C-alpha positions in Angstrom: -305.1 -58.5 -75.0 -301.3 -59.7 -74.8 -301.4 -62.9 -77.0 -297.6 -63.0 -77.3 -295.6 -66.0 -75.8 -293.6 -65.8 -72.5 -289.8 -66.8 -73.0 -290.5 -70.4 -71.3 -293.5 -70.8 -73.5 -291.5 -70.0 -76.5 -289.0 -72.5 -75.6 -291.4 -74.9 -75.2 -293.3 -74.4 -78.4 -290.1 -74.7 -80.6 -289.0 -77.5 -78.9 -291.8 -79.4 -80.7 -291.1 -80.7 -84.3 -293.0 -78.0 -85.9 -292.2 -77.1 -89.7 -290.5 -74.1 -90.5 -290.3 -71.8 -93.3 -287.2 -69.7 -93.8 -287.4 -66.6 -96.3 -284.4 -65.8 -98.1 -283.4 -63.0 -100.5 -282.4 -64.3 -104.1 -279.9 -62.2 -105.7 -282.1 -59.9 -107.8 -283.8 -59.2 -104.6 -287.0 -61.5 -104.8 -288.1 -63.4 -101.7 -287.6 -67.1 -101.7 -289.4 -69.4 -99.2 -289.0 -72.9 -98.0 -290.1 -75.3 -95.7 -287.2 -76.6 -93.4 -286.3 -78.9 -90.4 -284.9 -77.1 -87.5 -283.6 -77.3 -84.0 -283.7 -74.3 -81.3 -280.6 -74.5 -79.3 -278.8 -71.9 -76.8 -280.9 -69.4 -78.2 -280.0 -70.1 -82.0 -282.3 -71.6 -84.6 -280.1 -74.4 -86.1 -281.3 -75.5 -89.7 -280.0 -78.3 -91.9 -280.2 -77.4 -95.9 -278.7 -79.3 -99.0 -275.1 -77.6 -99.8 -276.2 -76.7 -103.5 -279.8 -75.2 -102.8 -281.2 -71.9 -103.9 -281.6 -70.8 -100.1 -277.9 -71.6 -99.9 -277.2 -69.5 -102.5 -279.0 -66.9 -101.5 -277.7 -66.7 -98.1 -274.1 -66.7 -99.6 -275.3 -63.6 -101.5 -277.0 -61.9 -98.4 -277.3 -63.5 -94.7 -280.3 -61.8 -93.7 -283.4 -64.2 -93.2 -286.8 -64.5 -91.6 -288.1 -67.8 -90.1 -291.9 -68.5 -89.3 -292.5 -71.7 -87.0 -296.0 -71.6 -86.4 -299.0 -74.4 -85.9 -301.1 -75.5 -89.0 -304.3 -74.5 -87.3 -305.9 -70.8 -88.1 -305.3 -68.5 -85.1 -302.8 -70.8 -83.5 -299.5 -70.4 -82.1 -296.3 -69.1 -83.8 -293.0 -67.3 -83.9 -290.9 -65.3 -86.1 -287.4 -64.9 -86.1 -285.6 -62.1 -88.1 -281.7 -62.6 -88.4 -278.4 -63.2 -89.6 -277.8 -67.0 -91.1 -274.2 -68.2 -91.3 -273.3 -71.4 -93.1 -271.0 -73.6 -91.5 -270.2 -77.3 -91.8 -272.9 -79.7 -90.0 -271.5 -82.2 -87.7 -273.1 -85.6 -88.3 -274.4 -85.7 -84.6 -276.1 -82.6 -85.1 -277.7 -83.4 -88.5 -278.8 -87.0 -86.8 -280.5 -84.8 -83.9 -282.2 -82.5 -86.3 -283.4 -85.4 -88.4 -284.7 -87.6 -85.4 -287.0 -84.7 -84.5 -288.8 -85.4 -88.0 -288.2 -88.9 -88.9 -289.9 -91.9 -87.2 -287.4 -93.6 -84.5 -287.9 -96.8 -87.0 -287.1 -95.1 -90.3 -284.4 -93.1 -89.2 -281.5 -95.2 -89.9 -282.6 -95.7 -93.5 -283.4 -92.0 -94.2 -280.0 -91.0 -92.6 -278.1 -93.2 -95.1 -280.1 -92.2 -98.1 -279.2 -88.5 -96.8 -275.6 -89.1 -96.6 -275.3 -91.0 -100.1 -277.7 -88.4 -102.4 -276.9 -85.0 -100.8 -274.4 -83.0 -99.0 -275.7 -81.1 -95.8 -274.6 -77.7 -94.3 -275.9 -75.9 -91.4 -277.4 -72.4 -90.9 -276.9 -70.9 -87.5 -279.4 -68.0 -87.1 -278.6 -65.3 -84.5 -281.9 -63.9 -83.8 -282.0 -59.9 -83.7 -285.8 -59.9 -83.3 -288.5 -62.4 -82.5 -292.2 -62.3 -82.6 -294.4 -64.8 -80.9 -298.1 -65.2 -80.6 -300.6 -67.8 -78.7 -304.4 -67.0 -80.1 -305.5 -69.3 -77.7 -304.8 -66.7 -74.8 -307.3 -64.9 -75.9 -310.8 -66.3 -75.0 -312.8 -65.3 -78.3 -310.3 -67.3 -80.7 -310.1 -70.4 -78.3 -314.1 -70.8 -78.8 -313.9 -70.7 -82.7 -311.2 -72.5 -82.9 -312.5 -75.5 -81.3 
């Protein structure tokens, strides 16, 4: 049984506000995985990160990354994106757009003020080289044990 999402299903899934986890490679070769906020736009994954974070340093050393975005339930839905991350300045409008996906509307202004005064953000623009998807709910067996 094919449990892969169609392109349309994947686009709809990525439009939701799931937490993503990005895997980068430390200079000595060990993996480093951290949660991040994202926006899927024009077939690119856009992620805001703190400028001086470990993952930013890792990407400056090795641009290859993998990102998993999935549901918090067992045997749910998900997407894995493997690709190359490029670091760019992040326009304030884009940072706000990413943040509003994860912060309640009534708290957004307060959060953005805090973020702008306490840390500097940059943009990771990930160009997918490989995308894998799954939706276990397409298989009748998994949908019966997940209810």
